[in-house]
DRENDO-1510 file (C-alpha; in Angstrom, 1 decimal, always signed):
<recs>
REC; n; res; u; v; w
REC; 1; MET; +11.1; -42.4; -10.3 .
REC; 2; ALA; +8.8; -41.8; -13.6 .
REC; 3; SER; +8.6; -38.3; -14.1 .
REC; 4; GLY; +4.7; -38.4; -13.1 .
REC; 5; MET; +5.5; -40.1; -9.3 .
REC; 6; ALA; +8.4; -37.9; -8.8 .
REC; 7; GLU; +6.2; -35.2; -9.1 .
REC; 8; LEU; +3.1; -36.9; -7.2 .
REC; 9; LEU; +5.4; -37.6; -4.6 .
REC; 10; ARG; +6.7; -33.6; -4.2 .
REC; 11; LEU; +3.0; -32.5; -4.2 .
REC; 12; LEU; +2.2; -35.5; -1.2 .
REC; 13; LEU; +4.7; -34.0; +0.4 .
REC; 14; SER; +4.1; -30.5; +0.1 .
REC; 15; VAL; +0.0; -31.4; +0.4 .
REC; 16; ALA; +0.6; -33.2; +4.1 .
REC; 17; GLU; +2.1; -30.1; +5.1 .
REC; 18; LYS; -0.6; -27.6; +4.1 .
REC; 19; ALA; -2.7; -30.6; +6.0 .
REC; 20; ALA; -0.3; -30.0; +9.2 .
REC; 21; ASN; -0.4; -26.4; +9.2 .
REC; 22; VAL; -4.3; -26.6; +8.8 .
REC; 23; ALA; -4.0; -29.0; +11.6 .
REC; 24; ARG; -1.6; -26.9; +14.1 .
REC; 25; VAL; -3.8; -23.6; +12.9 .
REC; 26; CYS; -7.0; -25.2; +14.2 .
REC; 27; ARG; -5.1; -25.4; +17.8 .
REC; 28; GLN; -3.6; -22.2; +17.8 .
REC; 29; GLU; -5.6; -19.3; +16.6 .
REC; 30; ALA; -8.4; -18.5; +19.3 .
REC; 31; PRO; -11.7; -18.4; +17.2 .
REC; 32; LEU; -10.7; -21.8; +15.6 .
REC; 33; PHE; -9.6; -23.7; +19.0 .
REC; 34; GLU; -13.1; -22.6; +20.6 .
REC; 35; LEU; -14.5; -24.0; +18.2 .
REC; 36; LEU; -12.5; -27.2; +18.0 .
REC; 37; VAL; -13.4; -27.8; +21.7 .
REC; 38; GLN; -16.4; -25.9; +23.0 .
REC; 39; GLU; -19.3; -28.9; +23.6 .
REC; 40; LYS; -22.7; -26.5; +23.6 .
REC; 41; THR; -25.1; -27.3; +25.9 .
REC; 42; GLY; -29.0; -26.8; +26.2 .
REC; 43; ALA; -30.8; -25.0; +23.7 .
REC; 44; ASP; -27.3; -25.2; +21.2 .
REC; 45; LYS; -26.7; -28.4; +21.9 .
REC; 46; ASN; -27.2; -30.2; +18.6 .
REC; 47; LYS; -25.4; -27.2; +16.6 .
REC; 48; LYS; -23.7; -29.7; +14.8 .
REC; 49; PHE; -20.5; -27.5; +13.3 .
REC; 50; VAL; -19.7; -27.0; +16.5 .
REC; 51; GLN; -19.7; -30.3; +18.4 .
REC; 52; ASP; -18.4; -31.8; +14.6 .
REC; 53; PHE; -15.6; -29.0; +14.3 .
REC; 54; LYS; -13.1; -31.8; +14.9 .
REC; 55; THR; -14.5; -33.4; +11.9 .
REC; 56; LEU; -14.7; -30.3; +9.8 .
REC; 57; ALA; -11.2; -30.0; +10.2 .
REC; 58; ASP; -10.8; -33.8; +9.1 .
REC; 59; VAL; -12.8; -33.2; +5.8 .
REC; 60; LEU; -10.9; -29.9; +5.0 .
REC; 61; ILE; -7.7; -31.4; +5.3 .
REC; 62; GLN; -9.1; -34.6; +3.2 .
REC; 63; GLU; -11.1; -32.1; +0.2 .
REC; 64; MET; -8.2; -29.9; +0.1 .
REC; 65; ILE; -5.7; -32.8; -0.6 .
REC; 66; ARG; -8.3; -34.3; -2.8 .
REC; 67; HIS; -8.4; -30.8; -4.8 .
REC; 68; ASP; -5.1; -29.9; -4.8 .
REC; 69; VAL; -3.4; -33.4; -6.5 .
REC; 70; CYS; -6.7; -33.8; -8.7 .
REC; 71; ALA; -5.5; -30.4; -9.9 .
REC; 72; GLN; -2.2; -31.3; -11.1 .
REC; 73; PHE; -3.6; -34.9; -11.7 .
REC; 74; PRO; -7.0; -35.3; -13.1 .
REC; 75; GLU; -6.4; -38.8; -13.9 .
REC; 76; LEU; -6.6; -39.8; -10.0 .
REC; 77; THR; -9.7; -38.4; -10.0 .
REC; 78; GLY; -12.5; -41.2; -8.5 .
REC; 79; PHE; -9.2; -42.5; -6.6 .
REC; 80; ILE; -8.9; -40.7; -3.8 .
REC; 81; HIS; -10.3; -42.0; -0.9 .
REC; 82; GLY; -10.5; -41.0; +2.5 .
REC; 83; GLU; -12.2; -41.6; +5.8 .
REC; 84; GLU; -14.8; -38.5; +6.8 .
REC; 85; SER; -17.9; -37.3; +4.2 .
REC; 86; ASN; -17.8; -34.5; +3.8 .
REC; 87; LYS; -22.1; -33.3; +4.4 .
REC; 88; PHE; -22.0; -31.2; +6.6 .
REC; 89; GLU; -25.7; -29.4; +8.6 .
REC; 90; ASN; -25.4; -25.9; +9.4 .
REC; 91; GLY; -27.0; -24.5; +12.7 .
REC; 92; LEU; -29.9; -23.3; +10.6 .
REC; 93; GLY; -30.1; -26.9; +9.1 .
REC; 94; GLU; -29.0; -26.2; +5.5 .
REC; 95; SER; -27.1; -29.6; +4.3 .
REC; 96; VAL; -23.8; -28.0; +3.0 .
REC; 97; ILE; -21.2; -30.3; +0.5 .
REC; 98; VAL; -17.6; -28.9; +2.0 .
REC; 99; THR; -15.3; -28.4; -0.8 .
REC; 100; VAL; -12.1; -26.6; -2.0 .
REC; 101; CYS; -13.0; -23.7; -4.4 .
REC; 102; ALA; -11.1; -22.8; -7.3 .
REC; 103; GLN; -11.1; -19.2; -5.8 .
REC; 104; GLU; -9.9; -18.5; -2.2 .
REC; 105; GLU; -13.2; -16.1; -1.7 .
REC; 106; ASP; -15.5; -18.8; -2.9 .
REC; 107; THR; -14.2; -20.7; -0.3 .
REC; 108; THR; -14.3; -18.7; +2.7 .
REC; 109; ALA; -18.6; -18.1; +1.4 .
REC; 110; LEU; -18.4; -22.0; +1.7 .
REC; 111; LEU; -17.2; -22.4; +5.2 .
REC; 112; ALA; -19.1; -19.3; +6.6 .
REC; 113; LYS; -22.0; -21.0; +5.9 .
REC; 114; VAL; -21.3; -24.2; +7.4 .
REC; 115; LEU; -20.1; -22.0; +9.8 .
REC; 116; ASP; -23.1; -20.3; +10.3 .
REC; 117; GLY; -21.6; -17.0; +9.4 .
REC; 118; ASP; -18.4; -17.3; +11.1 .
REC; 119; GLN; -16.5; -15.1; +8.8 .
REC; 120; ASN; -13.2; -14.4; +11.0 .
REC; 121; ALA; -12.9; -18.5; +11.3 .
REC; 122; ALA; -13.5; -19.3; +7.9 .
REC; 123; SER; -10.8; -16.3; +7.0 .
REC; 124; LEU; -8.2; -18.8; +8.7 .
REC; 125; LEU; -9.3; -21.6; +7.5 .
REC; 126; THR; -9.2; -20.1; +3.8 .
REC; 127; LYS; -5.8; -18.8; +4.5 .
REC; 128; VAL; -4.1; -21.9; +5.2 .
REC; 129; ILE; -5.8; -24.4; +2.9 .
REC; 130; HIS; -5.2; -22.4; -0.1 .
REC; 131; GLN; -1.4; -21.3; +0.9 .
REC; 132; ASP; +1.0; -22.0; -2.0 .
REC; 133; LEU; +3.5; -24.2; +0.0 .
REC; 134; GLN; +6.1; -26.3; -2.0 .
REC; 135; ILE; +8.0; -29.2; -0.2 .
REC; 136; ARG; +11.3; -29.9; -1.9 .
REC; 137; ASP; +13.0; -33.5; -0.9 .
REC; 138; GLU; +16.3; -34.1; -3.4 .
REC; 139; ALA; +16.3; -37.8; -2.3 .
REC; 140; ALA; +12.4; -38.1; -3.2 .
REC; 141; GLU; +13.1; -36.3; -6.2 .
REC; 142; SER; +15.8; -38.7; -7.7 .
REC; 143; LEU; +14.1; -41.9; -7.5 .
REC; 144; GLN; +13.1; -44.1; -10.6 .
REC; 145; LEU; +10.1; -45.8; -10.6 .
REC; 146; SER; +8.2; -47.3; -13.6 .
REC; 147; ILE; +4.8; -46.5; -13.2 .
REC; 148; SER; +2.2; -43.5; -13.6 .
REC; 149; PRO; -0.3; -42.0; -11.3 .
REC; 150; VAL; -2.8; -43.3; -14.1 .
REC; 151; ASP; -1.8; -46.8; -12.5 .
REC; 152; VAL; -2.4; -45.9; -8.7 .
REC; 153; GLY; -5.0; -45.2; -5.8 .
REC; 154; ILE; -4.6; -42.7; -2.5 .
REC; 155; TRP; -5.8; -43.5; +0.9 .
REC; 156; ILE; -5.9; -39.9; +2.6 .
REC; 157; ASP; -6.7; -40.2; +6.6 .
REC; 158; PRO; -6.7; -36.2; +7.5 .
REC; 159; ILE; -5.9; -36.5; +11.4 .
REC; 160; ASP; -5.4; -39.6; +12.3 .
REC; 161; GLY; -5.6; -40.0; +16.2 .
REC; 162; THR; -8.6; -37.6; +16.1 .
REC; 163; SER; -9.5; -37.9; +20.0 .
REC; 164; GLN; -5.5; -37.0; +20.8 .
REC; 165; TYR; -5.1; -34.0; +18.5 .
REC; 166; ILE; -9.1; -32.9; +20.4 .
REC; 167; GLU; -7.7; -33.8; +23.5 .
REC; 168; GLY; -4.4; -31.7; +22.9 .
REC; 169; LYS; -2.6; -33.2; +26.0 .
REC; 170; GLU; +1.3; -32.2; +25.4 .
REC; 171; GLU; +3.0; -35.2; +26.4 .
REC; 172; GLU; +7.0; -35.2; +25.9 .
REC; 173; GLU; +9.0; -37.8; +24.2 .
REC; 174; PRO; +9.8; -40.3; +27.4 .
REC; 175; ASP; +12.9; -42.2; +27.5 .
REC; 176; GLU; +11.5; -44.9; +25.1 .
REC; 177; GLY; +11.4; -42.3; +22.6 .
REC; 178; PHE; +7.7; -42.4; +21.5 .
REC; 179; CYS; +4.6; -41.2; +23.2 .
REC; 180; GLN; +1.8; -43.2; +25.0 .
REC; 181; PHE; -0.8; -39.9; +23.8 .
REC; 182; GLY; -0.7; -36.4; +23.5 .
REC; 183; LEU; -0.5; -34.7; +20.8 .
REC; 184; PRO; +2.5; -36.1; +19.0 .
REC; 185; CYS; +0.2; -39.7; +18.1 .
REC; 186; ALA; -1.6; -37.3; +15.7 .
REC; 187; LEU; -0.5; -37.6; +11.9 .
REC; 188; VAL; -1.2; -36.9; +8.5 .
REC; 189; LEU; -1.5; -39.8; +6.6 .
REC; 190; ILE; -1.3; -40.4; +2.3 .
REC; 191; GLY; -0.6; -44.2; +1.0 .
REC; 192; VAL; -0.6; -44.5; -2.4 .
REC; 193; TYR; -1.8; -48.0; -3.9 .
REC; 194; LEU; -1.6; -50.2; -7.2 .
REC; 195; ARG; -5.3; -50.0; -8.6 .
REC; 196; SER; -4.3; -53.0; -10.0 .
REC; 197; THR; -3.2; -55.4; -6.8 .
REC; 198; GLY; -4.2; -53.3; -4.1 .
REC; 199; GLN; -0.2; -52.7; -3.0 .
REC; 200; PRO; +0.6; -50.6; -1.8 .
REC; 201; VAL; +3.8; -48.4; -3.3 .
REC; 202; MET; +4.2; -44.7; -1.6 .
REC; 203; GLY; +3.5; -43.8; +1.6 .
REC; 204; VAL; +3.7; -39.7; +3.3 .
REC; 205; ILE; +3.3; -39.4; +7.3 .
REC; 206; ASN; +3.5; -36.2; +8.1 .
REC; 207; GLN; +3.3; -35.6; +12.4 .
REC; 208; PRO; +2.3; -31.7; +12.9 .
REC; 209; PHE; +2.9; -32.0; +16.6 .
REC; 210; ASN; +6.6; -33.3; +16.7 .
REC; 211; ARG; +8.0; -31.1; +18.7 .
REC; 212; LYS; +7.4; -27.9; +21.0 .
REC; 213; ILE; +8.9; -24.9; +19.7 .
REC; 214; SER; +11.2; -23.6; +23.0 .
REC; 215; THR; +9.8; -20.1; +22.7 .
REC; 216; GLY; +6.0; -19.9; +22.3 .
REC; 217; LYS; +3.3; -21.9; +22.2 .
REC; 218; GLY; +4.0; -23.6; +19.1 .
REC; 219; TRP; +4.9; -26.9; +17.2 .
REC; 220; LYS; +7.3; -28.0; +14.5 .
REC; 221; GLY; +6.5; -30.7; +12.4 .
REC; 222; GLN; +8.4; -33.7; +10.5 .
REC; 223; HIS; +7.2; -35.4; +7.9 .
REC; 224; VAL; +8.8; -39.5; +6.4 .
REC; 225; TRP; +7.9; -41.0; +3.2 .
REC; 226; GLY; +9.0; -44.3; +1.8 .
REC; 227; VAL; +8.6; -45.8; -2.0 .
REC; 228; SER; +8.2; -49.7; -2.2 .
REC; 229; TYR; +7.9; -51.0; -5.3 .
REC; 230; GLY; +9.5; -53.5; -7.8 .
REC; 231; ASP; +13.4; -53.1; -6.6 .
REC; 232; VAL; +13.1; -49.4; -5.3 .
REC; 233; ASN; +12.7; -49.9; -1.5 .
REC; 234; VAL; +13.8; -46.4; -0.3 .
REC; 235; CYS; +12.6; -44.9; +3.1 .
REC; 236; SER; +13.6; -41.3; +4.8 .
REC; 237; VAL; +13.9; -43.4; +7.8 .
REC; 238; THR; +17.2; -44.0; +7.9 .
REC; 239; GLN; +18.5; -43.7; +11.6 .
REC; 240; ARG; +16.8; -47.1; +13.4 .
REC; 241; ARG; +17.1; -49.7; +16.2 .
REC; 242; PRO; +17.7; -53.5; +13.9 .
REC; 243; PHE; +15.0; -55.4; +14.9 .
REC; 244; CYS; +16.6; -59.4; +16.2 .
REC; 245; PRO; +14.0; -61.5; +15.6 .
REC; 246; GLN; +15.9; -64.6; +17.1 .
REC; 247; LYS; +16.3; -62.9; +20.5 .
REC; 248; LYS; +12.5; -63.6; +21.4 .
REC; 249; ASP; +13.4; -62.4; +25.0 .
REC; 250; ASP; +14.1; -58.6; +23.6 .
REC; 251; LEU; +11.2; -58.4; +21.2 .
REC; 252; SER; +9.1; -55.7; +22.1 .
REC; 253; VAL; +5.2; -55.6; +21.4 .
REC; 254; LEU; +3.2; -52.4; +20.8 .
REC; 255; LEU; -0.7; -52.5; +21.5 .
REC; 256; SER; -3.2; -50.2; +22.2 .
REC; 257; SER; -4.6; -50.0; +25.7 .
REC; 258; SER; -7.8; -51.3; +24.8 .
REC; 259; GLU; -6.6; -54.6; +23.6 .
REC; 260; ARG; -8.0; -57.6; +25.4 .
REC; 261; PRO; -6.6; -59.4; +28.5 .
REC; 262; ALA; -5.7; -62.7; +26.7 .
REC; 263; VAL; -4.0; -61.2; +23.5 .
REC; 264; LYS; -1.9; -59.2; +26.4 .
REC; 265; ASP; -1.6; -62.4; +28.6 .
REC; 266; ALA; -0.1; -64.6; +25.1 .
REC; 267; LEU; +2.2; -61.5; +24.2 .
REC; 268; ALA; +3.3; -61.1; +27.1 .
REC; 269; ALA; +4.4; -64.8; +28.0 .
REC; 270; ILE; +6.5; -65.2; +24.7 .
REC; 271; SER; +7.9; -61.6; +24.9 .
REC; 272; SER; +9.3; -61.5; +28.5 .
REC; 273; GLY; +6.7; -59.2; +29.2 .
REC; 274; SER; +7.8; -56.2; +27.5 .
REC; 275; LEU; +4.5; -54.9; +26.0 .
REC; 276; MET; +4.5; -50.8; +25.6 .
REC; 277; TYR; +1.3; -48.6; +25.0 .
REC; 278; ALA; +0.6; -45.9; +22.5 .
REC; 279; SER; -2.5; -44.0; +20.8 .
REC; 280; GLY; -3.4; -43.6; +17.7 .
REC; 281; ALA; -3.1; -46.7; +14.8 .
REC; 282; GLY; -1.1; -44.8; +12.1 .
REC; 283; TYR; +1.5; -43.5; +14.7 .
REC; 284; LYS; +1.5; -47.3; +16.3 .
REC; 285; ILE; +3.3; -48.5; +13.3 .
REC; 286; LEU; +5.0; -45.2; +12.3 .
REC; 287; CYS; +7.0; -46.5; +15.8 .
REC; 288; VAL; +7.1; -49.8; +14.3 .
REC; 289; VAL; +8.9; -48.1; +10.8 .
REC; 290; GLN; +11.4; -45.6; +13.6 .
REC; 291; GLY; +12.3; -48.8; +15.0 .
REC; 292; LEU; +10.7; -48.0; +18.4 .
REC; 293; VAL; +9.1; -51.2; +18.6 .
REC; 294; ASP; +9.8; -54.7; +16.8 .
REC; 295; VAL; +5.7; -55.3; +16.2 .
REC; 296; TYR; +2.4; -53.7; +16.4 .
REC; 297; VAL; -0.2; -56.2; +17.3 .
REC; 298; LEU; -4.4; -55.4; +16.8 .
REC; 299; SER; -6.6; -58.2; +17.4 .
REC; 300; GLU; -9.9; -56.0; +17.3 .
REC; 301; GLY; -11.1; -55.1; +13.7 .
REC; 302; SER; -11.0; -51.5; +14.5 .
REC; 303; THR; -8.0; -50.4; +12.0 .
REC; 304; PHE; -9.2; -49.4; +8.3 .
REC; 305; LYS; -7.3; -48.7; +4.9 .
REC; 306; TRP; -6.6; -45.1; +5.6 .
REC; 307; ASP; -5.2; -46.1; +8.8 .
REC; 308; SER; -2.2; -48.6; +7.5 .
REC; 309; CYS; -1.8; -48.1; +3.8 .
REC; 310; ALA; +1.2; -45.0; +4.0 .
REC; 311; PRO; +2.9; -47.0; +6.8 .
REC; 312; HIS; +2.5; -49.7; +5.8 .
REC; 313; ALA; +4.3; -48.4; +2.3 .
REC; 314; LEU; +7.3; -47.3; +4.9 .
REC; 315; LEU; +7.2; -50.7; +6.7 .
REC; 316; GLN; +7.7; -52.6; +3.2 .
REC; 317; ALA; +10.3; -50.5; +2.0 .
REC; 318; LEU; +12.3; -51.9; +5.1 .
REC; 319; GLY; +12.2; -55.2; +4.3 .
REC; 320; GLY; +8.6; -55.5; +6.6 .
REC; 321; GLY; +4.7; -55.9; +6.7 .
REC; 322; VAL; +1.6; -55.0; +7.7 .
REC; 323; SER; -1.1; -58.4; +7.9 .
REC; 324; ASP; -3.9; -59.6; +8.0 .
REC; 325; LEU; -3.4; -61.0; +11.7 .
REC; 326; SER; -6.7; -63.4; +11.6 .
REC; 327; ALA; -5.6; -65.1; +8.2 .
REC; 328; CYS; -2.0; -65.1; +9.4 .
REC; 329; LEU; -3.6; -67.8; +12.5 .
REC; 330; ARG; -5.5; -69.7; +9.8 .
REC; 331; ALA; -2.6; -70.5; +7.8 .
REC; 332; HIS; -0.5; -71.2; +10.9 .
REC; 333; VAL; -3.4; -73.9; +12.0 .
REC; 334; ASN; -3.8; -75.3; +8.6 .
REC; 335; GLY; +0.1; -75.5; +8.6 .
REC; 336; ASN; +1.0; -73.0; +6.3 .
REC; 337; LYS; +3.3; -71.2; +8.3 .
REC; 338; GLY; +4.7; -68.9; +6.5 .
REC; 339; HIS; +2.1; -67.3; +4.6 .
REC; 340; VAL; +2.2; -63.9; +5.4 .
REC; 341; ALA; -1.6; -62.3; +4.2 .
REC; 342; GLU; -0.2; -58.7; +3.8 .
REC; 343; LEU; -2.9; -56.1; +3.3 .
REC; 344; THR; -4.1; -54.9; +0.0 .
REC; 345; TYR; -6.1; -51.6; -0.4 .
REC; 346; HIS; -7.8; -51.5; -3.7 .
REC; 347; GLN; -10.9; -53.3; -2.6 .
REC; 348; PRO; -14.3; -51.9; -1.6 .
REC; 349; HIS; -14.6; -52.4; +1.7 .
REC; 350; THR; -12.6; -50.4; +3.7 .
REC; 351; GLU; -11.8; -52.2; +7.3 .
REC; 352; SER; -8.8; -54.2; +7.8 .
REC; 353; GLN; -10.0; -56.7; +10.0 .
REC; 354; VAL; -7.1; -57.4; +12.1 .
REC; 355; SER; -3.8; -56.4; +11.4 .
REC; 356; ASP; -0.1; -56.6; +13.2 .
REC; 357; GLY; +2.7; -53.9; +11.9 .
REC; 358; HIS; +6.0; -56.0; +11.7 .
REC; 359; LEU; +9.2; -56.4; +10.2 .
REC; 360; ARG; +10.0; -59.8; +9.2 .
</recs>
C-alpha cells in the first residue's frame, strides 16, 4: 500500500477504537449513562440535549473522526461524510455547533455548553475524545496499494444500530454465532471510496461490545478491516464458513424482523425456510462477511451509504458485494441476469434504495 493509504488505514483503525471507547464510556460512566437513557417529562420534556444525548454521542464520534483524520490528512477535508448534523440546541435555547477543538479545555467548554453546564459529563467525554490511541496492525501496514488519500472520500456511521445501543440488552452469542439484538449489534463503521467511481476500497468495522469481560460489567471489543482495489483483496476476517451457492437448500438468508411478509415468503420458498433475523444494517452485512449467513436481503429503502460503505469493502475483498436489489430485479426481468448493480458512494444522494449484501 502506498505509504499514505497505509497510514490512513492505521489511523482509521485507531479512531474507530477511540469511537468504541466513547460508546463504552457513555454506557459505563454513571453521569453519562443517566443522560443516555433518561427521558425527561413535564416541564423538562423539551430539553433536547437530554432526549438527544444518544445523538450527541453519535455526533461526538463523527466529529472526532473527522477532526483526527483531517488533522493528519488535510486533503480529505470536505470529503468526510457522516450521518449526523452537528447542530444542537441546549436547554436555554442556544444553538451550538459541536466540534472537536484543538485544545482539550476548549472541547470541554463547548460540550459543557451543550450539556447545560454539566462539567462532569463534559470532562468525561473530552478525556476519551482527546486520548492518544494508536492501534498497530502489521498485516494492514504491509499492504501495497497504488492510490493516494487525495483520491478517496470517507463515509462514517458513528454508531450503527443506535436503538440497540440505547436499549443496551446484553444478548449473549447464540449457537449460530450472531446476536439477533442487543449491544453486540451496535457498530462503528468507517468506509473509504474512490472519488472518481464511488467504488468502496477500504472498510474498518469496530464492534465495541463484542463480548463481556468475565470480571466486572465492562465489555471488550473487536475490529475487522478490508481493502479491495485492483489486484489487492485482503480482509482481516480469515476464518469463515465457505459459501456454497450450488446448494440452494442450505442457503441461509438474514433479514430485518420488519421485512415485508411477501419477501419472507418468497425467500423461504427458495431457501427451505432457512431465514434468520438480526438488528442493524451494518451488523447484518458483517454477518455475511464473517460467513455466519450467505445472504442479507433488504427490500425497503432504509439503508444508507454510511451503513454499507465499510462492510461493502470487506465483502468485496472476499469476492462478494452489495447490490441494488431493485436494479438487479429489473435487469432479471429484461433478460440481463448477470447484472449485479453494485452500489457506489460518490453521488450526492445518500440513500441506497434497496440492497442486499451477498457473496457471489
